[in-house]
N, C-alpha and C positions, 0 to 999 in steps of 0.2 A: 400285697404282694412284697416281697422283701425284696430292699434294693442294694445292687451291688455297691458296695461302699472298697475302694483301692486307697491304700495307705503305700505310699512308694515317692520318692524323689525323680526317678526315671522317668522322662517324658513316654509317652506313647505312641506310636508311630501308624503313623495312616500312610497312604500312598495317593496322592493327590493327581487325578489326571490329565496327562500331557505335559505335568512337571519333570518325571523323572527322579524324583524323588522321595526320601521319606519323611515325616515332620509332622507336627500338629502344629494345628492354627489356632490362637488367638485374636479373633479380625479388632479393628479398633472399632471405636462407637461411632465414627464418620459411616460407616461402611452401613449395607442393605440390612436391617433389621425386623424381625417378625412384630416386635411388641416391646412395649414397657410394663415394669412390675411397679408397683407403689402400694404402702400402708394406710390402708385406713385409721385416722387417728381418734376419732374419737369426739373431737373439739372442733365446732364447727368454724372458728378463724383459721386453723391450718385445713379441716377439709375442703371449703371453700376454696383453696389451693391445690389441692388435690383433686375438683372437680374441675377448675381452669385449664389444668394439664391435661386433663381426660380428655375434654372439650377441642383442646387446639389439635390433640395428633389424633383424634380417634379416626377421620377419616385417611387420616397416611398408616397405622400402624393397629396393633390389637393393643387395646389396655385390660392389663389384671391388676384388680383390685383386692388386695389381702384384707380377709375382715377377722375377727375376733372369732371362733367358733366357740366359746364356752357364754356365762352370763355377761351379757354387754347390752348398753343403752340404745342397741338397736340393732336389728337383724337385714336382710339384706335387701328386702323388701322399702327396708324405711331407707335403706343409703340410697337404693335406685329411686326413691323420692325424690330425695335430697339432689341427686345428681340430673334431673329433671327441671328441678326448679333453678337448678345453675346452665341448662341448655342443653345438657347432654344428652344424648338419644341414647336408645338400646343396641347399636350397631357397634360391633366390635368391642364392646366393653362387657369381661367376664370378671368372676368372684373368685376368688381359692380360700379356702377356708385354714385357716393357721395361726400359731399361736406366736403372737407378737408381744412388746414391750412399746416399743417407738417405730415412729414411720422414719429412720434413717436408715432404709434398707440398702443404699450405696455402699453403707461402711459396712454392715455385716450381710450385706447378700450376697448372692453365688456369682461370678464371674462363671460366663458358658462360655465354651470354644469348641472345636471340632475333633475328634479321633476315632480311632478303631481299637477296640476293645473286644475283638474276636468274631462281633457279629456284624462287620462293616463299619463305613463310616458312619456315625453320629454326633450329635450334640451329646456332650457333658459337661457337669458342672462341677468348679473347683470352690471350694471353702477355706479358707484362711482361720486362723485363730483369732476369735474377740473375747477374749475369757477377763478382759482385767475391767470389766465395765458393771459385772454381778447381774447381767441381763442375759441368762442363760438362755432362755425362749429366742431371745434376738439371734443371738450364736448358732439357734440349730436351726435357722432358715431356710440355709442352701440344703439340709438333710430333708427339712420338712418338704420343701417344693422338689428337690430329684426324685424324694419318693412318689408324689402326688403325678409327676411327669413320669417319672419310671425311667428318670435319669442316670447314669452312672454319678457315681459323684467321688469327686478325688479331694483327699486330703491334703492340704498345705499344712507343712510343720513351723507355721511362723507365722506373728502376729504382728497383722496390721490391718488397717480400713482398708476399704476400695477406694473412698476418696481419696485416698495419696497414690493412687497407679492411673498412671496415665499412661496411651501407648499410641505412638503413630501408625501401630498397623505392619508393617513392614518391615522395622530395625531396630526402633528405641521404647525403651521404656522407663518412662520418670516416675521418681518418688521423692519425699523429704529424708533429709536424714534422721525424722524420727525413727523410721523402722530401723535404724544402727541400731538406736537406746530402747527398742520393744524387744528386740532380738540378741541382746549382748553375748550370747553363747557364740555366734559365728562371727568373723572378721568382715569388712566388706568385700574383700574377695569371695568369700563363700556365701555370702549372701548374695552378690549380682549372681555366682554361677545360677543358685538356687531359683531366682526369681526369673531369669532369662530360658531357663528350661521349663519353667512351668507355664510361663504368658508367651514364650517361642520367638524371642527378642534375640537380635544379635548381641546387645547390650543394655544395662540396666545403668541409668545414672541418677545419684543422689546429689539433690540438690540442699544446698543448706537452706536449714529451717529456718522460716520468718518465725521472728519472736517479739517485735514491737509493732504488728499489725492486725491486730488483733485476731479473732478465730479462736480461741481458748486455746487448750493444751496443741489440740490435733495437729496443726503446721501443713494441713495437707496441701498440695501441690494443685485441685482445683477449684481452690479457692481465689487463684490469681493465674492460672495457666488453664488455656482452651486447645487440643488439638483439632485444628477447622479440618484438615485434610492430610494427604498425605508427603505435604508439602507446605503447610503454612500452620502457624502457631502464634496464637493470640496471647499477649500478657497483658495486665494489667499495669495503668500509669497513672502514677502517684505523686502529688506536688514535691518539691525537693527537701522542704526541713521535714518531712516524717522521717522516727529513727531507721525505719529500714530503708530509705530509698535508694541507697548508695548499692545495698546487696540486691534489691529488686535488678536495678540497672546492670550491674556484673552479670545476673543472672539471665537478664534478657541478649547481652550482647553474646554471653555464650552458647545461648542456645542460636542465635542467629551466626556462630560459627560452625555450628554443628552440619554434617555434611548426609543428607538422608539418602534414600535407599537410592533414588538418578543418579545421585553423584553433586548435587548441588546445595549449597547453603539454603537454610530452613526460611521459606519467606515471615519474617516477624511482623504480625499486626498490633499495635497498641488502641487499646484503650482505658480510656479516662474511669476510672474508680470511682462511686460516689461518696462522699462525705456522709456521718451519720445523722441521726437527728436534728441534733444541735448546731449541724454546719462545721462540726469537726472530726478532722481524722484520726483514728486513733492511733497512741502513744504507746501501749504494752497489749502484751497478748491475750488478757482477759479484758476483751473489750470485745464491741460487737465490728465485723468486718464485711462492709458491705461489698461486693463485688458484681459484676456483670459477666465474668468467663466461667463460674459457678452455671453453666445453662444445659441442657437436652439438647440433643440433634437427633430427631428420631424421625428416620428417611430424608422427607424434603420440608420438613418441620424443623424450627428450631425455636426450642421455647426458653424467654431470657428474662431474667430476674428485672424487676423495678421497682422505685423507692419512692414514685409520687414527686421525684424532681425533674418536672420537665425540663429543665436542659440539660441535664445529666440522659437521663433516659432517652431524650430525642438524638442523643450526639451517639449515643448507644444503640440504639435501632440505626440509625443509617451505616455505623460501621458495618455490623453487621449484616447488611444490603446491600455494601459494597463487598465485604471478605464472603460475603458467601449466595452468590447473583442467584436470582430466582426461586431459593426458599421463602418457606413463608415464616415471617420470624413474627413470633405472637410476644407481648410479654407480661408477664403475670408478676403482679404485686407482691413480694415477698417481706415485707416489713415486718411481719410475723413469724420468721423463719431467722432472719439474720441474729437477732438478738440471744438466739440458741446457736448462733456459733455457724449456719448453714444455711443452702438455700435451694436453686431447682435443679441442680445434678445430684444434692447431698438426698433428696427423696425420691428419688427417680434410680432404675435399675433396667440396663436394655436387657434383651433377649435376642441373638441374631436369627434370621431365618434358620428354619429347620435342614435347608439342605445346603451345603456350602457352592458359593458363586461368588467370586469373586473380579472385577476388574482392577488390574492394576495396571496405572496408566499415567506417564509424564507428562502435565498436561500441557499443549503448544499454545499458547499466548505472546500477544506482543509482535513486535517486528522478525519475521523471520528469512532468511535466506529464500532468493525467488526459485520456484519450481514450476513448472507447468504442467506437472503432475504430483501433487502433494500428498506424502505417504504419513498417515497416522500410523505410528506401533502400540501397539498393546500385549499385555499377558493377560492370562486368565488361570484361577486357579477354581477347580470345581471337582464336584464330586459324583454327580452324573455325568453322564456323555452330553456334549453341548450341542442343544439343538440349534441354533442359530448365532449370528454376532453381524452386529449390523453396523456402523458407520451413517449418523445422518450430518449431512449439514447443507448451509446455505449459503449465498454469496451476494455483500453487496444489501441492497435493498429488498431481496427477496423475503416474502411474505412466508412459504412451507418451505421445508427442508425436504432434501432429496434424500431419501434412502439406497444405501449402498450395500453389500456385503462383506463384511471382512473376512480374510483367507490367512490358512496357519503358511508362513515361510519359516520353517524351525530356526532359531526357537521362538521366535517372534509372531505375531498373528498382524496384519498390516490390511487398510482401508487406504482407497487412492479417490482422490479430489480430483478429477481430470480437468482439463481445459482452462488450468488457471493465469489470471493477466496479472503483470505486475500492479496494475492499480486494486487489485481485489482486494477487499475485508472480509474474511470467512468466521462464520460460524459451527462449531459442531459439538454432536456430544457421542456417544460407544451407549450401545444399548449388548444384553445379552440374554441367552436363555436355555436352560434346560427342559427337560420337561416336568420338572417339579420346583423348579425356581428362576426367578428374576431377578437382574438389577441395569440399571444404568450408572454413568459417570458423565456429569455431576447426577445425583440423585435428583434433584428440583428439574432436570429435563421432561422438558421439550421449554420450560419457562426459564430456565437457567442453561447456561452452553458455556464452551471456551473461545474468547474469541480471538484471531492474529492477524497479521496482514503482512505483506511484504517489505524488505528492504530496498527502496528502489536501486540504492546504490550498488546493487548485487544481481539486478536483472540484466542487465546488458551482458555481462559475462556468464552469465547462467543459460542466456537463451543462442550462445556463441554454437554454431555449428558443429564443432569439433567435440561438443560435449552431449549432442544428440545421439540417443539409443531408438533405432524402430525395428520395428518385427513386420515382417511382412512375406506372405497374407498373415492376414489376423480379422478372423477365425482361420484355421488352416486343418487338414487334414493329420498333422505330428510331424510334418516338414515344414520348413519357414528358414528364412532369409533373415538374418541380420547384420543389419546396418550400423557403423559405428565411425566416428571420427578418431574415438581413443589410439594412441600405441603403444598403449601400454599391456601386457599381460591381465586378462583379465578374466577372472574364474566365474563359471557359470553353474548354476545350481536349479533343479526343477523342483518343484512342489507338485501337486496330488491336490485334490480339493480337499480333502480327508489330511491333510500335512505331511504326507509321506515324500520322503526323495526318492525321483524315480531318474532323475539324470544328471552330472556332472562333467565337464570339461573346462580345461583352461584353453585358450584362444587368444590372439593378439589379431585385433583388426575385424574385417568383414566376415563372415562365417554362415555356411549352410548347417544346419540343426537338425536332424534326423531323431527322433524320438521311436522307444518301442511301438512297434504297432497296434501292440495287446492293448495298449492305455485307452480305458473308456473315454467317453465324449465327458467333456467338462471345462471348468474355468481354474488353469494350470498357474504358479505364481513363478516367476523366474526372478532369480535374484542372482543379480552382477557386479562382483566384488571387484574395484579395481585395484592395481598394485598400489595406488597411491589413498588407500584406505577407504574412498567414497564408495557405496553402496548404492547401485540402483534395483527399483523392484516393478517388474514387467507383468502385467497379466498377458496369457496365452491362453486364445479361447481355442482346444480341440476340437472340431465336430467329425464324427466318425459315419 
């Protein structure tokens, strides 16, 4: 079947249900994926690493292993026997015949995004130039895979490697200044604009290339940076005496100063980089670069390089466990990869789930202002109609999570944790379903979750009767009384269970609300905005 190949700089438009905007979506690696692509290298030492990665993620995602379809040392039966010998079972492991030359699929493999090419929203692949290495078969892998899966293929008329592109999924893209060297015909401004269009980011940032920390000529950002989630960036930490120390620290400070999608500074997690086998750190470009940031996040599993350095490896493990609670952290010996200037991230390429479904949520963690009813807000980007949205929460020492529905109160969605006490510590996570997709935040839930508690100094003020808003009766037939101690003007809006705006009014003090008698039975959300900017959300149950 002939593939549809599209050459253009213009971005492809799709309408994201419920968002009221048209755009394309390139999600981050830490979001829900269908699976991971890897290349069988036909070298037992490196194939053992492929097998370990496959075994680590096969219970959480699909594993596709690309094998050479021409004369080769082994066919898929022999590869399967090798995998079985390494403890990798049959489930979620498939093979793809394709022509390759190396295992570095991160660099030459496809970027997969969502777009509309006239036949509805679908995944498509993007192919950047990889021509300067004299490996045409590697360079053709995106077109081979797009043809194999019958996906649209978009050509990016730029030269760069995939290991030098990191996305936070909502606002930023990160690369090194090496991309400028590879594409001298474009100015930095022109190149940033093109990358922003192709990867659907607000801003693309060029970080100064490291030239004295090993890793060869590539200067890839994934060798010392890992985007953990929408709000967190992990950065390698080196001894003060290495030549690039000041540069790495200045980059770290800069990343920490950036304002993320939610208007807050990124949280920066530092992770000590390990020394080489001789106990020394590199002091030039042409040297091995060992790293823990060059990892793979595949749904609820994180595969992290290790180096048979117990002190460093165990520290890295603990840092990942703390930064990504509930995730299954699997460490894979990468000593046969880093002398070739790569690690785990470099030999893997994620493929997002077939149907677009994302949860966009700012974590509620740590001390929070007290509220008797704590509202957890979120947003969703989705391809098919949302089927169900749930908030799971538990208080204090409860073992089980309570499941409650999330409702749309345009433009956001809210879930309610009722009956909170000032002394409560609360764990929660979010879950979303369509008829063809499913995701959670965090993806490690229920083993992983977000935790917050109340700042007791705010409890008394927030329990002041003047701040209480009550609805009575509730449930009701569409006529109810609002009692409030607020003396300022309030704007009241009502939203139906499917998010439609059904009522609005401005009032001061207590009032009787009479809704349209045609409204059907269901749980409605009332959004109350007070003149000083405070917003309260209440559930109103109508029973006809």
